[in-house]
The first five atom37 places (N, CA, C, CB, O) and aatype in JSON, in Angstrom:
{
  "aatype": [12, 18, 6, 14, 7, 12, 16, 11, 15, 6, 6, 8, 8, 0, 13, 6, 0, 17, 12, 6, 5, 9, 3, 1, 9, 10, 17, 0, 16, 9, 7, 10, 15, 18, 12, 3, 10, 19, 3, 0, 14, 18, 1, 3, 10, 13, 1, 3, 7, 10, 16, 14, 10, 6, 12, 19, 18, 6, 10, 0, 3, 8, 3, 6, 19, 19, 15, 9, 0, 10, 5, 6, 7, 0, 10, 0, 10, 1, 15, 6, 6, 9],
  "atom_mask": [
    [1, 1, 1, 1, 1],
    [1, 1, 1, 1, 1],
    [1, 1, 1, 1, 1],
    [1, 1, 1, 1, 1],
    [1, 1, 1, 0, 1],
    [1, 1, 1, 1, 1],
    [1, 1, 1, 1, 1],
    [1, 1, 1, 1, 1],
    [1, 1, 1, 1, 1],
    [1, 1, 1, 1, 1],
    [1, 1, 1, 1, 1],
    [1, 1, 1, 1, 1],
    [1, 1, 1, 1, 1],
    [1, 1, 1, 1, 1],
    [1, 1, 1, 1, 1],
    [1, 1, 1, 1, 1],
    [1, 1, 1, 1, 1],
    [1, 1, 1, 1, 1],
    [1, 1, 1, 1, 1],
    [1, 1, 1, 1, 1],
    [1, 1, 1, 1, 1],
    [1, 1, 1, 1, 1],
    [1, 1, 1, 1, 1],
    [1, 1, 1, 1, 1],
    [1, 1, 1, 1, 1],
    [1, 1, 1, 1, 1],
    [1, 1, 1, 1, 1],
    [1, 1, 1, 1, 1],
    [1, 1, 1, 1, 1],
    [1, 1, 1, 1, 1],
    [1, 1, 1, 0, 1],
    [1, 1, 1, 1, 1],
    [1, 1, 1, 1, 1],
    [1, 1, 1, 1, 1],
    [1, 1, 1, 1, 1],
    [1, 1, 1, 1, 1],
    [1, 1, 1, 1, 1],
    [1, 1, 1, 1, 1],
    [1, 1, 1, 1, 1],
    [1, 1, 1, 1, 1],
    [1, 1, 1, 1, 1],
    [1, 1, 1, 1, 1],
    [1, 1, 1, 1, 1],
    [1, 1, 1, 1, 1],
    [1, 1, 1, 1, 1],
    [1, 1, 1, 1, 1],
    [1, 1, 1, 1, 1],
    [1, 1, 1, 1, 1],
    [1, 1, 1, 0, 1],
    [1, 1, 1, 1, 1],
    [1, 1, 1, 1, 1],
    [1, 1, 1, 1, 1],
    [1, 1, 1, 1, 1],
    [1, 1, 1, 1, 1],
    [1, 1, 1, 1, 1],
    [1, 1, 1, 1, 1],
    [1, 1, 1, 1, 1],
    [1, 1, 1, 1, 1],
    [1, 1, 1, 1, 1],
    [1, 1, 1, 1, 1],
    [1, 1, 1, 1, 1],
    [1, 1, 1, 1, 1],
    [1, 1, 1, 1, 1],
    [1, 1, 1, 1, 1],
    [1, 1, 1, 1, 1],
    [1, 1, 1, 1, 1],
    [1, 1, 1, 1, 1],
    [1, 1, 1, 1, 1],
    [1, 1, 1, 1, 1],
    [1, 1, 1, 1, 1],
    [1, 1, 1, 1, 1],
    [1, 1, 1, 1, 1],
    [1, 1, 1, 0, 1],
    [1, 1, 1, 1, 1],
    [1, 1, 1, 1, 1],
    [1, 1, 1, 1, 1],
    [1, 1, 1, 1, 1],
    [1, 1, 1, 1, 1],
    [1, 1, 1, 1, 1],
    [1, 1, 1, 1, 1],
    [1, 1, 1, 1, 1],
    [1, 1, 1, 1, 1]
  ],
  "atom_positions": [
    [[5.77, 0.64, -3.33], [6.08, 1.76, -4.19], [6.51, 1.21, -5.55], [7.18, 2.66, -3.56], [7.19, 0.18, -5.65]],
    [[6.11, 1.92, -6.59], [6.44, 1.51, -7.94], [7.9, 1.79, -8.25], [5.54, 2.23, -8.95], [8.45, 2.83, -7.89]],
    [[8.52, 0.84, -8.92], [9.88, 1.01, -9.4], [9.94, 0.55, -10.85], [10.9, 0.23, -8.52], [9.48, -0.55, -11.15]],
    [[10.48, 1.36, -11.74], [10.61, 0.93, -13.13], [11.37, -0.4, -13.19], [11.34, 2.01, -13.97], [12.31, -0.63, -12.43]],
    [[10.95, -1.26, -14.09], [11.61, -2.54, -14.25], [10.99, -3.66, -13.43], [0.0, 0.0, 0.0], [11.44, -4.8, -13.5]],
    [[9.97, -3.34, -12.65], [9.29, -4.39, -11.88], [8.66, -5.39, -12.85], [8.21, -3.78, -10.93], [8.24, -5.03, -13.95]],
    [[8.59, -6.63, -12.41], [7.82, -7.6, -13.19], [6.35, -7.26, -13.01], [8.14, -9.08, -12.76], [5.98, -6.51, -12.1]],
    [[5.51, -7.82, -13.86], [4.06, -7.58, -13.73], [3.56, -8.06, -12.38], [3.29, -8.28, -14.87], [2.71, -7.42, -11.77]],
    [[4.08, -9.18, -11.92], [3.67, -9.73, -10.64], [4.1, -8.81, -9.49], [4.27, -11.12, -10.44], [3.31, -8.55, -8.57]],
    [[5.33, -8.32, -9.54], [5.82, -7.4, -8.5], [4.99, -6.12, -8.49], [7.31, -7.08, -8.72], [4.62, -5.61, -7.43]],
    [[4.72, -5.6, -9.69], [3.92, -4.38, -9.78], [2.51, -4.62, -9.22], [3.84, -3.89, -11.24], [1.98, -3.78, -8.5]],
    [[1.93, -5.74, -9.56], [0.59, -6.05, -9.08], [0.55, -6.08, -7.55], [0.12, -7.41, -9.64], [-0.34, -5.49, -6.94]],
    [[1.51, -6.75, -6.94], [1.53, -6.84, -5.47], [1.81, -5.47, -4.83], [2.6, -7.85, -5.02], [1.22, -5.14, -3.8]],
    [[2.7, -4.7, -5.42], [3.0, -3.37, -4.89], [1.78, -2.45, -5.02], [4.21, -2.74, -5.62], [1.48, -1.68, -4.11]],
    [[1.09, -2.56, -6.14], [-0.11, -1.74, -6.36], [-1.21, -2.12, -5.36], [-0.63, -1.91, -7.8], [-1.86, -1.24, -4.8]],
    [[-1.41, -3.39, -5.15], [-2.43, -3.84, -4.19], [-2.11, -3.34, -2.78], [-2.54, -5.38, -4.19], [-3.01, -2.91, -2.06]],
    [[-0.85, -3.4, -2.39], [-0.45, -2.91, -1.06], [-0.67, -1.4, -0.97], [1.05, -3.25, -0.78], [-1.11, -0.9, 0.06]],
    [[-0.37, -0.68, -2.04], [-0.57, 0.77, -2.1], [-2.05, 1.11, -1.94], [-0.02, 1.33, -3.42], [-2.41, 2.03, -1.2]],
    [[-2.9, 0.37, -2.66], [-4.34, 0.61, -2.57], [-4.87, 0.3, -1.16], [-5.09, -0.24, -3.61], [-5.75, 0.99, -0.66]],
    [[-4.34, -0.72, -0.53], [-4.74, -1.04, 0.85], [-4.38, 0.1, 1.79], [-4.07, -2.36, 1.32], [-5.14, 0.42, 2.71]],
    [[-3.22, 0.7, 1.58], [-2.83, 1.84, 2.42], [-3.77, 3.02, 2.21], [-1.38, 2.25, 2.12], [-4.14, 3.7, 3.17]],
    [[-4.15, 3.26, 0.97], [-5.11, 4.33, 0.67], [-6.42, 4.05, 1.39], [-5.34, 4.46, -0.85], [-7.01, 4.95, 2.0]],
    [[-6.88, 2.82, 1.3], [-8.13, 2.45, 1.96], [-8.05, 2.65, 3.47], [-8.49, 0.99, 1.63], [-9.0, 3.14, 4.08]],
    [[-6.93, 2.27, 4.08], [-6.77, 2.46, 5.53], [-6.83, 3.94, 5.91], [-5.43, 1.86, 6.0], [-7.47, 4.3, 6.9]],
    [[-6.18, 4.78, 5.12], [-6.22, 6.22, 5.39], [-7.65, 6.72, 5.3], [-5.31, 6.99, 4.42], [-8.12, 7.45, 6.18]],
    [[-8.34, 6.34, 4.23], [-9.72, 6.81, 4.04], [-10.64, 6.32, 5.15], [-10.25, 6.36, 2.69], [-11.43, 7.09, 5.68]],
    [[-10.55, 5.04, 5.5], [-11.41, 4.5, 6.57], [-11.13, 5.2, 7.89], [-11.19, 2.98, 6.72], [-12.05, 5.51, 8.64]],
    [[-9.85, 5.45, 8.17], [-9.48, 6.08, 9.45], [-9.92, 7.54, 9.54], [-7.98, 5.99, 9.65], [-10.13, 8.05, 10.63]],
    [[-10.05, 8.19, 8.4], [-10.34, 9.62, 8.43], [-11.78, 9.97, 8.11], [-9.45, 10.32, 7.47], [-12.37, 10.84, 8.75]],
    [[-12.36, 9.3, 7.12], [-13.72, 9.68, 6.72], [-14.69, 8.51, 6.73], [-13.7, 10.3, 5.36], [-15.87, 8.68, 6.42]],
    [[-14.21, 7.32, 7.08], [-15.11, 6.17, 7.18], [-15.63, 5.65, 5.86], [0.0, 0.0, 0.0], [-16.68, 5.02, 5.81]],
    [[-14.89, 5.9, 4.78], [-15.27, 5.42, 3.46], [-14.09, 4.72, 2.81], [-15.77, 6.57, 2.57], [-12.94, 4.93, 3.19]],
    [[-14.4, 3.89, 1.83], [-13.39, 3.21, 1.03], [-13.16, 3.97, -0.26], [-13.82, 1.75, 0.74], [-14.01, 4.78, -0.67]],
    [[-12.04, 3.73, -0.9], [-11.82, 4.34, -2.22], [-12.9, 3.9, -3.2], [-10.43, 3.97, -2.76], [-13.19, 4.61, -4.16]],
    [[-13.49, 2.76, -2.96], [-14.54, 2.27, -3.86], [-15.84, 3.06, -3.7], [-14.8, 0.78, -3.6], [-16.72, 2.96, -4.54]],
    [[-15.96, 3.83, -2.63], [-17.13, 4.68, -2.41], [-16.98, 6.05, -3.07], [-17.37, 4.85, -0.91], [-17.94, 6.83, -3.09]],
    [[-15.82, 6.33, -3.61], [-15.52, 7.65, -4.15], [-15.52, 7.64, -5.67], [-14.17, 8.14, -3.63], [-15.72, 6.6, -6.3]],
    [[-15.3, 8.8, -6.24], [-15.24, 8.91, -7.7], [-14.09, 8.07, -8.23], [-15.09, 10.38, -8.13], [-13.11, 7.83, -7.53]],
    [[-14.21, 7.64, -9.46], [-13.12, 6.9, -10.09], [-11.92, 7.81, -10.26], [-13.57, 6.31, -11.46], [-12.05, 9.02, -10.48]],
    [[-10.77, 7.22, -10.17], [-9.52, 7.97, -10.34], [-8.52, 7.08, -11.09], [-8.94, 8.43, -8.95], [-8.65, 5.86, -11.07]],
    [[-7.55, 7.69, -11.73], [-6.53, 6.91, -12.46], [-5.48, 6.37, -11.49], [-5.85, 7.79, -13.55], [-4.31, 6.75, -11.53]],
    [[-5.92, 5.47, -10.61], [-5.05, 4.96, -9.55], [-3.75, 4.37, -10.09], [-5.78, 3.91, -8.75], [-2.67, 4.7, -9.62]],
    [[-3.85, 3.5, -11.08], [-2.65, 2.82, -11.58], [-1.66, 3.83, -12.15], [-3.03, 1.79, -12.66], [-0.46, 3.73, -11.9]],
    [[-2.15, 4.8, -12.89], [-1.25, 5.82, -13.46], [-0.56, 6.62, -12.36], [-2.03, 6.76, -14.39], [0.64, 6.88, -12.45]],
    [[-1.31, 7.0, -11.34], [-0.73, 7.8, -10.27], [0.22, 6.98, -9.39], [-1.83, 8.42, -9.42], [1.19, 7.5, -8.86]],
    [[-0.07, 5.7, -9.26], [0.86, 4.78, -8.58], [2.17, 4.75, -9.35], [0.25, 3.34, -8.48], [3.25, 4.86, -8.76]],
    [[2.09, 4.61, -10.67], [3.29, 4.57, -11.5], [4.02, 5.91, -11.51], [2.94, 4.18, -12.93], [5.23, 5.96, -11.73]],
    [[3.29, 7.0, -11.26], [3.93, 8.32, -11.18], [4.67, 8.51, -9.86], [2.89, 9.42, -11.35], [5.39, 9.49, -9.69]],
    [[4.48, 7.58, -8.91], [5.22, 7.63, -7.66], [4.52, 8.33, -6.51], [0.0, 0.0, 0.0], [5.16, 8.62, -5.5]],
    [[3.21, 8.6, -6.62], [2.5, 9.2, -5.5], [2.49, 8.26, -4.31], [1.07, 9.57, -5.9], [2.36, 7.04, -4.47]],
    [[2.64, 8.82, -3.11], [2.47, 8.02, -1.9], [0.98, 7.85, -1.66], [3.18, 8.7, -0.67], [0.18, 8.58, -2.24]],
    [[0.59, 6.89, -0.82], [-0.84, 6.75, -0.52], [-1.45, 8.04, 0.03], [-1.05, 5.61, 0.48], [-2.58, 8.38, -0.32]],
    [[-0.74, 8.75, 0.88], [-1.26, 10.0, 1.44], [-1.42, 11.06, 0.35], [-0.33, 10.51, 2.55], [-2.4, 11.79, 0.34]],
    [[-0.46, 11.14, -0.54], [-0.58, 12.07, -1.67], [-1.78, 11.71, -2.54], [0.71, 12.07, -2.51], [-2.45, 12.6, -3.06]],
    [[-2.04, 10.42, -2.7], [-3.19, 10.0, -3.49], [-4.49, 10.42, -2.83], [-3.17, 8.48, -3.68], [-5.43, 10.81, -3.53]],
    [[-4.56, 10.37, -1.51], [-5.77, 10.81, -0.81], [-6.0, 12.3, -1.08], [-5.66, 10.54, 0.72], [-7.13, 12.72, -1.31]],
    [[-4.93, 13.09, -1.05], [-5.07, 14.51, -1.36], [-5.48, 14.71, -2.82], [-3.76, 15.25, -1.07], [-6.24, 15.62, -3.13]],
    [[-4.98, 13.88, -3.7], [-5.39, 13.93, -5.11], [-6.89, 13.64, -5.23], [-4.57, 12.92, -5.96], [-7.59, 14.3, -6.0]],
    [[-7.37, 12.67, -4.47], [-8.8, 12.36, -4.48], [-9.62, 13.55, -4.01], [-9.09, 11.15, -3.59], [-10.72, 13.78, -4.51]],
    [[-9.08, 14.3, -3.06], [-9.8, 15.48, -2.55], [-10.03, 16.52, -3.64], [-9.01, 16.11, -1.39], [-11.0, 17.27, -3.6]],
    [[-9.15, 16.55, -4.62], [-9.33, 17.48, -5.73], [-10.51, 17.11, -6.62], [-8.06, 17.54, -6.58], [-10.99, 17.94, -7.39]],
    [[-10.98, 15.86, -6.5], [-12.02, 15.37, -7.39], [-13.26, 14.85, -6.67], [-11.47, 14.29, -8.25], [-14.24, 14.46, -7.32]],
    [[-13.24, 14.84, -5.35], [-14.37, 14.3, -4.6], [-14.7, 15.22, -3.42], [-14.06, 12.86, -4.1], [-13.87, 15.43, -2.54]],
    [[-15.9, 15.75, -3.42], [-16.31, 16.72, -2.41], [-16.26, 16.16, -1.0], [-17.69, 17.21, -2.71], [-15.9, 16.89, -0.07]],
    [[-16.61, 14.9, -0.81], [-16.6, 14.31, 0.53], [-15.19, 14.31, 1.11], [-17.16, 12.87, 0.48], [-14.99, 14.69, 2.26]],
    [[-14.24, 13.88, 0.32], [-12.85, 13.85, 0.78], [-12.35, 15.27, 1.01], [-11.94, 13.11, -0.23], [-11.67, 15.54, 2.0]],
    [[-12.68, 16.18, 0.12], [-12.25, 17.56, 0.25], [-12.76, 18.19, 1.54], [-12.74, 18.37, -0.95], [-12.0, 18.84, 2.26]],
    [[-14.03, 17.99, 1.85], [-14.61, 18.54, 3.07], [-13.94, 17.93, 4.3], [-16.12, 18.29, 3.12], [-13.63, 18.64, 5.26]],
    [[-13.71, 16.63, 4.27], [-13.05, 15.97, 5.4], [-11.66, 16.55, 5.63], [-12.97, 14.46, 5.16], [-11.25, 16.75, 6.77]],
    [[-10.94, 16.81, 4.56], [-9.61, 17.4, 4.69], [-9.68, 18.82, 5.23], [-8.9, 17.39, 3.34], [-8.87, 19.21, 6.07]],
    [[-10.64, 19.58, 4.74], [-10.79, 20.96, 5.2], [-11.14, 21.02, 6.68], [-11.86, 21.68, 4.39], [-10.76, 21.97, 7.37]],
    [[-11.85, 20.04, 7.16], [-12.25, 20.0, 8.56], [-11.16, 19.4, 9.45], [-13.53, 19.2, 8.73], [-11.34, 19.26, 10.66]],
    [[-10.04, 19.07, 8.84], [-8.92, 18.57, 9.62], [-8.98, 17.09, 9.93], [0.0, 0.0, 0.0], [-8.25, 16.61, 10.8]],
    [[-9.85, 16.36, 9.26], [-9.98, 14.94, 9.53], [-8.74, 14.16, 9.14], [-11.19, 14.38, 8.81], [-8.51, 13.06, 9.66]],
    [[-7.95, 14.68, 8.25], [-6.76, 13.96, 7.78], [-5.52, 14.52, 8.46], [-6.62, 14.06, 6.24], [-4.61, 15.03, 7.81]],
    [[-5.51, 14.42, 9.77], [-4.38, 14.92, 10.55], [-3.44, 13.76, 10.89], [-4.87, 15.62, 11.83], [-2.78, 13.78, 11.93]],
    [[-3.38, 12.79, 10.03], [-2.53, 11.62, 10.25], [-1.23, 11.78, 9.49], [-3.25, 10.32, 9.83], [-1.19, 12.37, 8.41]],
    [[-0.19, 11.26, 10.04], [1.08, 11.18, 9.31], [1.12, 9.8, 8.66], [2.33, 11.41, 10.26], [0.57, 8.84, 9.2]],
    [[1.74, 9.7, 7.53], [1.74, 8.45, 6.79], [2.33, 7.3, 7.57], [2.48, 8.61, 5.5], [1.95, 6.15, 7.34]],
    [[3.27, 7.55, 8.5], [3.86, 6.45, 9.26], [2.89, 5.9, 10.3], [5.13, 6.91, 9.93], [3.15, 4.84, 10.87]],
    [[1.78, 6.58, 10.56], [0.79, 6.07, 11.51], [-0.17, 5.1, 10.86], [0.02, 7.21, 12.12], [-0.91, 4.41, 11.56]],
    [[-0.17, 5.03, 9.56], [-1.11, 4.19, 8.82], [-0.57, 2.79, 8.7], [-1.4, 4.77, 7.42], [-1.22, 1.92, 8.12]]
  ]
}
């Protein structure tokens, strides 16, 4: 999770871990990676404090595949299961 005052190195490692969590959620629910979806302002939303699960829902607002998967109940995971 992002915290103001992090060093660039700390932020980089936290961001990479956050992106890995997003990827795990996506693979577990729709079988795709974030790299298969539309571009999104990941770094900005990471800095805004979104959780990986919140980011997946944000992606659904901009990507039809993710949106359909969510509507069909594919994302019935709790973040602690990821």
